[in-house]
BAMAR-393309 format. One record per residue (C-alpha): residue number from 0; residue in three letters; x negated, y negated, z. Coordinates in steps of 0.001 Angstrom, whole numbers, plus 500000, padded with zeros to 6 digits. Each point is the difference from the previous one (the first is absolute). Layout:
REM BAMAR-393309
i | aa | px | py | pz
NUM | ala | X | Y | Z
...
REM end
This chain:
REM BAMAR-393309
i | aa | px | py | pz
0 | met | 496807 | 530457 | 490854
1 | ser | 503638 | 499719 | 501070
2 | glu | 502391 | 497960 | 497947
3 | thr | 500306 | 496452 | 501217
4 | val | 503230 | 498245 | 500602
5 | gly | 499374 | 497429 | 497329
6 | asp | 499864 | 502734 | 497349
7 | arg | 503484 | 501319 | 500621
8 | arg | 502178 | 497235 | 501405
9 | gln | 502195 | 497682 | 497990
10 | ser | 498317 | 496786 | 499048
11 | thr | 501212 | 496677 | 501321
12 | lys | 500754 | 497424 | 497348
13 | arg | 497124 | 497880 | 498723
14 | gly | 501527 | 496562 | 499711
15 | leu | 497192 | 497526 | 500655
16 | thr | 498278 | 498000 | 497290
17 | asn | 496401 | 498776 | 499847
18 | arg | 501223 | 496496 | 500935
19 | his | 501501 | 501372 | 503214
20 | val | 496924 | 502004 | 500913
21 | gln | 497527 | 497176 | 499427
22 | leu | 501870 | 497564 | 502272
23 | ile | 500819 | 502669 | 502587
24 | ala | 496335 | 500976 | 500026
25 | ile | 498973 | 496395 | 500655
26 | gly | 502654 | 499565 | 502676
27 | gly | 499045 | 503324 | 501536
28 | thr | 496523 | 498737 | 500839
29 | ile | 501319 | 496825 | 501637
30 | gly | 501842 | 500250 | 503296
31 | thr | 500912 | 498045 | 503095
32 | gly | 496512 | 500857 | 501280
33 | leu | 498674 | 497289 | 497696
34 | phe | 502705 | 497394 | 500600
35 | met | 500287 | 500414 | 503768
36 | gly | 496863 | 501889 | 501076
37 | ala | 497301 | 498125 | 498092
38 | gly | 499441 | 497631 | 502920
39 | arg | 499064 | 502803 | 502399
40 | ser | 497728 | 501736 | 497487
41 | ile | 498187 | 496715 | 499222
42 | asn | 499749 | 499382 | 503729
43 | tyr | 498213 | 503355 | 500362
44 | ala | 497493 | 499790 | 497161
45 | gly | 500038 | 496476 | 498574
46 | pro | 498959 | 499820 | 496312
47 | ala | 498634 | 503551 | 500325
48 | ile | 503623 | 501124 | 499792
49 | leu | 499504 | 499757 | 496228
50 | cys | 497405 | 502782 | 500255
51 | val | 502375 | 502097 | 502106
52 | tyr | 502734 | 499702 | 497365
53 | leu | 497512 | 500936 | 497274
54 | ile | 498765 | 503098 | 501841
55 | ile | 503453 | 501302 | 500915
56 | gly | 501320 | 499084 | 496559
57 | leu | 497226 | 502111 | 498453
58 | phe | 500853 | 503102 | 502031
59 | met | 503736 | 499585 | 499499
60 | phe | 499270 | 499810 | 496285
61 | val | 498199 | 503351 | 500327
62 | val | 503161 | 501468 | 501550
63 | met | 502131 | 498517 | 497236
64 | arg | 497712 | 501357 | 497290
65 | ala | 500179 | 503443 | 501621
66 | ile | 503808 | 499830 | 500100
67 | gly | 500019 | 498643 | 496457
68 | glu | 497835 | 502812 | 498648
69 | leu | 502180 | 502630 | 501681
70 | leu | 503248 | 498473 | 498720
71 | tyr | 498532 | 499546 | 496523
72 | ala | 499091 | 503700 | 499895
73 | asp | 503514 | 500980 | 501129
74 | pro | 502457 | 497150 | 499312
75 | lys | 502968 | 502227 | 500950
76 | gln | 499225 | 499287 | 503655
77 | his | 501805 | 497137 | 501705
78 | thr | 497914 | 500015 | 503192
79 | phe | 496282 | 500475 | 500514
80 | ile | 500639 | 502018 | 503197
81 | thr | 500764 | 503060 | 497830
82 | phe | 496345 | 500138 | 498977
83 | ile | 498905 | 500519 | 503610
84 | thr | 502068 | 503197 | 500095
85 | arg | 498729 | 501118 | 496611
86 | tyr | 496281 | 499377 | 500436
87 | ile | 499450 | 500463 | 503757
88 | asp | 502737 | 502305 | 501308
89 | asn | 503597 | 499993 | 501182
90 | arg | 499021 | 499338 | 503621
91 | ala | 498230 | 496749 | 499116
92 | gly | 502877 | 499208 | 497644
93 | phe | 502588 | 500627 | 502727
94 | phe | 498165 | 497653 | 502352
95 | ala | 499607 | 497340 | 497300
96 | arg | 503572 | 500267 | 498659
97 | trp | 501753 | 499539 | 503323
98 | ser | 497437 | 497579 | 501442
99 | tyr | 500136 | 497782 | 496926
100 | trp | 503788 | 499986 | 499834
101 | leu | 500381 | 499125 | 503702
102 | thr | 497202 | 497438 | 499761
103 | val | 501646 | 498237 | 497075
104 | val | 503387 | 500118 | 501771
105 | phe | 498462 | 498320 | 503055
106 | met | 498488 | 497406 | 497663
107 | gly | 503511 | 499377 | 498700
108 | met | 501342 | 499593 | 503529
109 | ala | 497293 | 497445 | 500742
110 | glu | 500739 | 498093 | 496772
111 | leu | 503747 | 500050 | 500690
112 | thr | 499346 | 498568 | 503467
113 | ala | 497814 | 497301 | 498420
114 | val | 502715 | 499143 | 497452
115 | ala | 502448 | 499330 | 502844
116 | gln | 497502 | 497750 | 501777
117 | tyr | 499352 | 497971 | 496841
118 | ile | 503720 | 499511 | 499347
119 | gln | 500516 | 498935 | 503626
120 | phe | 497602 | 497117 | 499236
121 | trp | 502983 | 498360 | 498257
122 | phe | 502849 | 501763 | 501831
123 | pro | 498789 | 500521 | 503582
124 | asn | 503457 | 500960 | 501260
125 | leu | 500457 | 502951 | 497636
126 | pro | 499351 | 503296 | 501820
127 | ser | 496977 | 501903 | 498768
128 | trp | 501859 | 503308 | 499662
129 | leu | 502592 | 498443 | 497660
130 | ile | 497360 | 498437 | 497743
131 | gln | 498146 | 503305 | 499832
132 | ile | 503079 | 502014 | 499044
133 | val | 501032 | 497549 | 497263
134 | met | 496500 | 499806 | 498504
135 | leu | 499582 | 503773 | 500141
136 | val | 503320 | 500579 | 498238
137 | val | 499102 | 497505 | 497253
138 | leu | 496569 | 501503 | 499292
139 | thr | 501324 | 503559 | 500205
140 | leu | 502603 | 499135 | 497373
141 | val | 497238 | 498549 | 497826
142 | asn | 498153 | 503322 | 500230
143 | leu | 503193 | 501975 | 499295
144 | val | 501054 | 498125 | 496875
145 | ala | 497039 | 500774 | 497721
146 | val | 496212 | 500004 | 499978
147 | ala | 500074 | 497044 | 497585
148 | val | 502045 | 497928 | 502507
149 | tyr | 497463 | 500786 | 502710
150 | gly | 497241 | 498975 | 497584
151 | glu | 501716 | 496721 | 499141
152 | thr | 500536 | 499157 | 503674
153 | glu | 496374 | 500752 | 500859
154 | phe | 498903 | 497982 | 496950
155 | trp | 501596 | 496829 | 501381
156 | phe | 498913 | 500678 | 503589
157 | ala | 496418 | 500288 | 498716
158 | met | 500407 | 496861 | 497885
159 | ile | 500897 | 497921 | 503092
160 | lys | 496844 | 501126 | 501835
161 | ile | 497819 | 499410 | 496966
162 | met | 501381 | 496493 | 499429
163 | ala | 499360 | 499083 | 503652
164 | ile | 496362 | 501102 | 499780
165 | leu | 499483 | 498349 | 496614
166 | ala | 501435 | 496768 | 501410
167 | leu | 497572 | 500186 | 502912
168 | ile | 496975 | 500694 | 497765
169 | val | 500829 | 497273 | 497473
170 | thr | 500724 | 497490 | 502782
171 | gly | 496715 | 500821 | 501727
172 | ile | 497938 | 499646 | 496830
173 | ile | 501576 | 496629 | 499190
174 | met | 499368 | 498774 | 503569
175 | ala | 496362 | 501141 | 499882
176 | val | 499329 | 498452 | 496572
177 | thr | 501576 | 496644 | 500958
178 | gly | 498229 | 499813 | 503375
179 | phe | 503243 | 500126 | 501978
180 | lys | 499668 | 499190 | 503707
181 | thr | 502180 | 501516 | 502693
182 | pro | 500280 | 499292 | 503751
183 | val | 497692 | 503007 | 500606
184 | gly | 497305 | 499004 | 497501
185 | asp | 499062 | 499863 | 496309
186 | val | 501277 | 502637 | 497581
187 | thr | 496893 | 501602 | 498533
188 | phe | 498761 | 503486 | 499211
189 | asn | 496953 | 499191 | 502140
190 | asn | 502295 | 500731 | 502952
191 | val | 499909 | 503645 | 498913
192 | phe | 496381 | 500625 | 499093
193 | gln | 498042 | 497540 | 502139
194 | his | 498074 | 501854 | 502729
195 | phe | 501521 | 503295 | 498820
196 | ser | 499517 | 502883 | 502438
197 | leu | 501238 | 503600 | 499980
198 | phe | 500597 | 499915 | 503746
199 | pro | 500965 | 496421 | 500912
200 | asn | 501961 | 501242 | 503028
201 | gly | 497902 | 503067 | 500715
202 | phe | 499720 | 503487 | 498517
203 | arg | 502914 | 501288 | 502115
204 | his | 502489 | 497532 | 498506
205 | phe | 498690 | 500751 | 496510
206 | ile | 500842 | 503697 | 500541
207 | asp | 503410 | 499055 | 501459
208 | ala | 500735 | 498190 | 496739
209 | phe | 499735 | 503315 | 498121
210 | gln | 502948 | 501380 | 501959
211 | met | 502217 | 497022 | 499218
212 | val | 499104 | 499812 | 496321
213 | met | 500272 | 503783 | 499560
214 | phe | 503603 | 499916 | 501097
215 | ala | 500715 | 497141 | 497600
216 | phe | 499228 | 502492 | 497201
217 | val | 502137 | 502849 | 501355
218 | gly | 502732 | 500886 | 497516
219 | met | 497967 | 499227 | 496897
220 | glu | 500440 | 503640 | 498981
221 | phe | 503677 | 499226 | 499281
222 | ile | 498721 | 498740 | 496644
223 | gly | 499178 | 503559 | 498990
224 | met | 503536 | 501171 | 500751
225 | thr | 501445 | 497003 | 498183
226 | val | 497976 | 500819 | 496888
227 | ala | 501318 | 503573 | 500176
228 | glu | 503474 | 498541 | 499413
229 | thr | 499048 | 498344 | 496705
230 | lys | 500997 | 501302 | 496592
231 | asn | 496376 | 500502 | 498939
232 | pro | 497898 | 500509 | 503173
233 | arg | 496775 | 500983 | 498229
234 | lys | 500028 | 496730 | 498088
235 | val | 500966 | 497750 | 502928
236 | leu | 497995 | 501687 | 502788
237 | pro | 496400 | 499070 | 499016
238 | lys | 500871 | 496376 | 499328
239 | ala | 501962 | 499556 | 503245
240 | ile | 497290 | 501530 | 502195
241 | asn | 496975 | 498481 | 498259
242 | gln | 501390 | 496504 | 500518
243 | ile | 500128 | 500433 | 503786
244 | pro | 496447 | 498684 | 500636
245 | leu | 500684 | 496853 | 497969
246 | arg | 503185 | 499392 | 501953
247 | ile | 498178 | 500415 | 503293
248 | leu | 497248 | 497630 | 498893
249 | phe | 502381 | 497346 | 498732
250 | phe | 502908 | 500061 | 502428
251 | tyr | 498407 | 501036 | 503286
252 | leu | 496552 | 498473 | 499629
253 | gly | 501299 | 496990 | 498073
254 | ala | 502604 | 499183 | 502649
255 | leu | 497618 | 500479 | 502940
256 | thr | 497257 | 497925 | 498352
257 | val | 502392 | 497128 | 499332
258 | ile | 501394 | 500157 | 503541
259 | met | 496509 | 499705 | 501504
260 | ala | 499110 | 497190 | 497559
261 | ile | 503044 | 497967 | 501056
262 | tyr | 499949 | 500861 | 503688
263 | pro | 496537 | 500540 | 501573
264 | trp | 500026 | 503623 | 501101
265 | gln | 498685 | 499197 | 503494
266 | lys | 503204 | 498029 | 500653
267 | ile | 502537 | 502504 | 498638
268 | pro | 502050 | 501373 | 502929
269 | ala | 500463 | 503763 | 500142
270 | asp | 503705 | 499922 | 500835
271 | gln | 501245 | 497802 | 497131
272 | ser | 500448 | 500538 | 496284
273 | pro | 497266 | 498151 | 498076
274 | phe | 502443 | 499700 | 497097
275 | val | 502372 | 497933 | 502139
276 | met | 497180 | 497774 | 501268
277 | val | 498582 | 499399 | 496514
278 | phe | 503336 | 499053 | 498441
279 | gln | 500726 | 497708 | 502957
280 | leu | 496675 | 498235 | 499463
281 | val | 501025 | 499405 | 496391
282 | gly | 503089 | 498234 | 501311
283 | ile | 502651 | 502711 | 499605
284 | lys | 501957 | 499613 | 503221
285 | trp | 502138 | 503046 | 499284
286 | ala | 496905 | 502209 | 499592
287 | ala | 501041 | 502292 | 502872
288 | ala | 503354 | 500664 | 498319
289 | leu | 498283 | 500584 | 496647
290 | ile | 497551 | 502579 | 501378
291 | asn | 502777 | 501599 | 502041
292 | phe | 501900 | 500527 | 496742
293 | val | 496905 | 501499 | 498358
294 | val | 499311 | 502427 | 502857
295 | leu | 503705 | 500883 | 500084
296 | thr | 499871 | 501058 | 496351
297 | ser | 496703 | 501765 | 500687
298 | ala | 501533 | 502039 | 502841
299 | ala | 503120 | 500719 | 497932
300 | ser | 497792 | 501125 | 497131
301 | ala | 498039 | 502319 | 502312
302 | leu | 503251 | 501415 | 501388
303 | ser | 501359 | 500685 | 496530
304 | ser | 496723 | 501726 | 499091
305 | val | 500245 | 502104 | 503168
306 | ile | 503476 | 501227 | 499050
307 | phe | 498786 | 500743 | 496481
308 | ser | 496787 | 501771 | 501036
309 | ala | 501220 | 501873 | 503079
310 | ser | 503113 | 501279 | 498217
311 | arg | 497837 | 501526 | 497236
312 | asn | 497856 | 501637 | 502661
313 | phe | 503035 | 501366 | 501817
314 | tyr | 501334 | 501309 | 496686
315 | ala | 496690 | 501876 | 499606
316 | leu | 500230 | 501237 | 503598
317 | ala | 503380 | 501548 | 499263
318 | tyr | 498605 | 501910 | 497033
319 | gln | 496991 | 501215 | 501925
320 | ser | 502155 | 501400 | 502791
321 | his | 502274 | 503021 | 500201
322 | thr | 501785 | 498557 | 503050
323 | pro | 503767 | 499973 | 499294
324 | tyr | 500636 | 496556 | 501494
325 | leu | 497557 | 498391 | 497528
326 | gln | 501598 | 501498 | 496894
327 | pro | 502611 | 497192 | 499519
328 | phe | 497141 | 497529 | 499540
329 | lys | 499044 | 501610 | 496698
330 | lys | 503050 | 498365 | 498425
331 | leu | 499560 | 497470 | 497200
332 | ser | 502688 | 497517 | 498965
333 | lys | 501246 | 499588 | 496451
334 | arg | 497304 | 497333 | 499606
335 | gln | 497385 | 502589 | 501056
336 | leu | 499394 | 498347 | 503378
337 | pro | 499418 | 501978 | 503255
338 | val | 503142 | 498543 | 501552
339 | asn | 500134 | 502085 | 503200
340 | ala | 496294 | 499499 | 500630
341 | ile | 500475 | 496230 | 499605
342 | leu | 502933 | 500007 | 502446
343 | met | 498088 | 502123 | 502520
344 | thr | 496975 | 497713 | 499833
345 | ala | 502148 | 496879 | 500355
346 | gly | 501792 | 501578 | 502954
347 | met | 496711 | 500669 | 501771
348 | val | 498788 | 496447 | 499347
349 | gly | 503334 | 498757 | 501375
350 | phe | 499074 | 501212 | 503484
351 | ser | 498073 | 496756 | 500384
352 | ala | 503365 | 498224 | 500336
353 | ile | 500741 | 502175 | 503055
354 | ile | 496548 | 499405 | 501423
355 | ser | 500490 | 496234 | 499686
356 | val | 502817 | 500073 | 502593
357 | ile | 498108 | 502206 | 502493
358 | pro | 497209 | 497809 | 501425
359 | ala | 498637 | 502850 | 502126
360 | ile | 498711 | 501894 | 496957
361 | thr | 498739 | 497047 | 497982
362 | asn | 496423 | 500488 | 501228
363 | ala | 500189 | 503704 | 499210
364 | phe | 501127 | 499123 | 496471
365 | ser | 497014 | 497664 | 499556
366 | phe | 497727 | 502788 | 501187
367 | val | 501479 | 502548 | 497568
368 | thr | 499820 | 497684 | 496989
369 | ser | 496383 | 499086 | 500772
370 | ala | 499028 | 503640 | 500495
371 | ser | 501734 | 501031 | 496789
372 | thr | 498052 | 497350 | 498114
373 | asp | 496808 | 501618 | 501293
374 | leu | 501162 | 503283 | 498450
375 | phe | 499601 | 498448 | 496558
376 | leu | 496246 | 500287 | 500458
377 | met | 500381 | 503764 | 500483
378 | ile | 502221 | 500261 | 496913
379 | tyr | 497451 | 498103 | 497908
380 | ile | 497253 | 502390 | 501118
381 | leu | 502173 | 503015 | 499108
382 | ile | 500789 | 498659 | 496526
383 | leu | 496285 | 499430 | 499341
384 | ile | 499228 | 503575 | 501075
385 | ala | 502813 | 501243 | 497734
386 | tyr | 498570 | 497943 | 497149
387 | trp | 496559 | 501550 | 500540
388 | arg | 501538 | 503486 | 499912
389 | tyr | 501851 | 499062 | 496802
390 | arg | 496706 | 499114 | 498311
391 | gln | 498743 | 503488 | 500842
392 | ser | 503164 | 501764 | 498787
393 | asp | 500899 | 501429 | 496587
394 | gln | 502675 | 497260 | 499694
395 | tyr | 497390 | 497237 | 499832
396 | met | 500623 | 497820 | 496941
397 | ala | 496560 | 499005 | 498747
398 | asp | 501459 | 497494 | 497521
399 | gly | 502494 | 498468 | 502429
400 | phe | 500014 | 496759 | 501989
401 | leu | 496660 | 500647 | 501683
402 | met | 498619 | 498353 | 503111
403 | ile | 496586 | 498343 | 499715
404 | ala | 497179 | 501684 | 501987
405 | pro | 502292 | 502202 | 502143
406 | lys | 497037 | 501892 | 501535
407 | phe | 499020 | 496781 | 501752
408 | phe | 503259 | 498128 | 500525
409 | val | 502217 | 502848 | 501264
410 | pro | 497743 | 501054 | 502921
411 | ala | 499266 | 496328 | 500734
412 | ala | 503721 | 499195 | 500168
413 | ile | 500695 | 502968 | 502306
414 | leu | 497230 | 498885 | 502361
415 | phe | 501233 | 496398 | 499865
416 | phe | 503598 | 500877 | 500931
417 | ala | 498715 | 502217 | 502832
418 | phe | 497864 | 497066 | 501172
419 | val | 502981 | 497607 | 499984
420 | phe | 502055 | 502494 | 502012
421 | met | 497231 | 500360 | 502587
422 | thr | 499762 | 496210 | 500412
423 | leu | 503647 | 499950 | 501094
424 | phe | 498976 | 501491 | 503348
425 | phe | 497727 | 497036 | 500778
426 | asn | 502700 | 497319 | 499709
427 | val | 502432 | 499504 | 502890
428 | glu | 502941 | 499247 | 497682
429 | ser | 499480 | 503031 | 497746
430 | arg | 498716 | 502571 | 502521
431 | val | 503323 | 501346 | 501263
432 | pro | 501558 | 500422 | 496511
433 | ala | 496780 | 501716 | 498882
434 | ile | 500339 | 502444 | 502893
435 | gly | 503616 | 500591 | 498956
436 | ala | 498947 | 500718 | 496412
437 | thr | 497333 | 502406 | 501276
438 | leu | 502571 | 501837 | 502139
439 | trp | 502252 | 500292 | 496937
440 | leu | 497089 | 501436 | 498025
441 | leu | 499325 | 502602 | 502686
442 | leu | 503596 | 500955 | 500867
443 | phe | 501634 | 499866 | 496580
444 | gly | 496795 | 501335 | 498490
445 | ala | 500480 | 503084 | 502196
446 | val | 503568 | 500329 | 498689
447 | ala | 498741 | 499671 | 496426
448 | tyr | 497348 | 502638 | 500621
449 | arg | 502754 | 502521 | 500808
450 | gln | 501436 | 499565 | 496502
451 | pro | 499136 | 502478 | 497227
452 | lys | 496767 | 499051 | 498271
453 | thr | 501609 | 500145 | 496555
454 | leu | 503542 | 499319 | 498789
455 | ala | 502146 | 502963 | 498998
456 | lys | 500563 | 500322 | 496275
REM end
């Protein structure tokens, strides 16, 4: 087997503590999809949306356990993409490395665009491009100072999201226990479970809900890369990953259950944030501003994570390439940070500021970001295949951080992600991006196939 990049490159500095990782891990599973998109997902599946979150949460946990076992066996790695090269071949690794980096960059562009929109809620006259540049510079500087500064920033971003959800859950429980009445009806958990049906709006809408919820989980794998930056990854990794199911149960399912108890799910509009409506029913007139602040921090948190994650991947790309123009990106700063890779990633994300002033390509940008999100499903399948190959290799660590029942869960997860991708073609909103992702698979896959099967030593 050829030597992998992680075995010979300089190591980036491990500056995160367990406190950082635990809060970042919680925040990493909670995104704007919950705060802003919960209304549409409830509108699709009603109370059955709880089942959808459970099913997708289970299979995402399988992916995280696979990543966790691989990183535990080789904690020198700072990105799980390296394992695809090692355990499948360089062609699959080439496809995954560049696809993942570009996909995460497009995620960052989308989050940066969202940040500008949220800030314009208070300052409508500020140009979007200016807001984007300022925010990008601030978060890039955070990533350039030290890993610990990034960790501290993400810690407080995550804390804001967690406090908002805890406030919602506690408020809902108090309202239900005291028999609180609202203009739309009584607050009671009977609103959730009375006349429960898996397909209250038809089987088609139930399947559509899988697409929406799946994309709410995209980016969870950042947790694995974050743990790789801790001082003692083998100690922190199992705890951080094993707590993911409890977080999903409490924060996602808890919030959605309370929302449907306060606001009968049949009356929740698809195009509004249930969080805003619930807090307004409680009597908080500035609820819209409150939730706007929460989703602003959520988008900023996601953007910071994109810069962190994508820069580490680009740093790995530089080491796995003999191309002269990528060699400068191997550089580490005095603080052991991949400074040039961070700047390159931030520069790519910054193109969204240019796009914001060219209306003619806005739709194309939406298409690209949606299609790139679909590529995550392909990456997850590749990492599961790499994990399976790892278990069959002589590097398998029998006393490591082992997945439970991998012979069942790994094939089941691969089939599930393939199923979700196929469903994209049956929804009008997701069909065109799915076609774009398929074209990328075919065209860039052909480019990847022309690469050498193994890396040169």
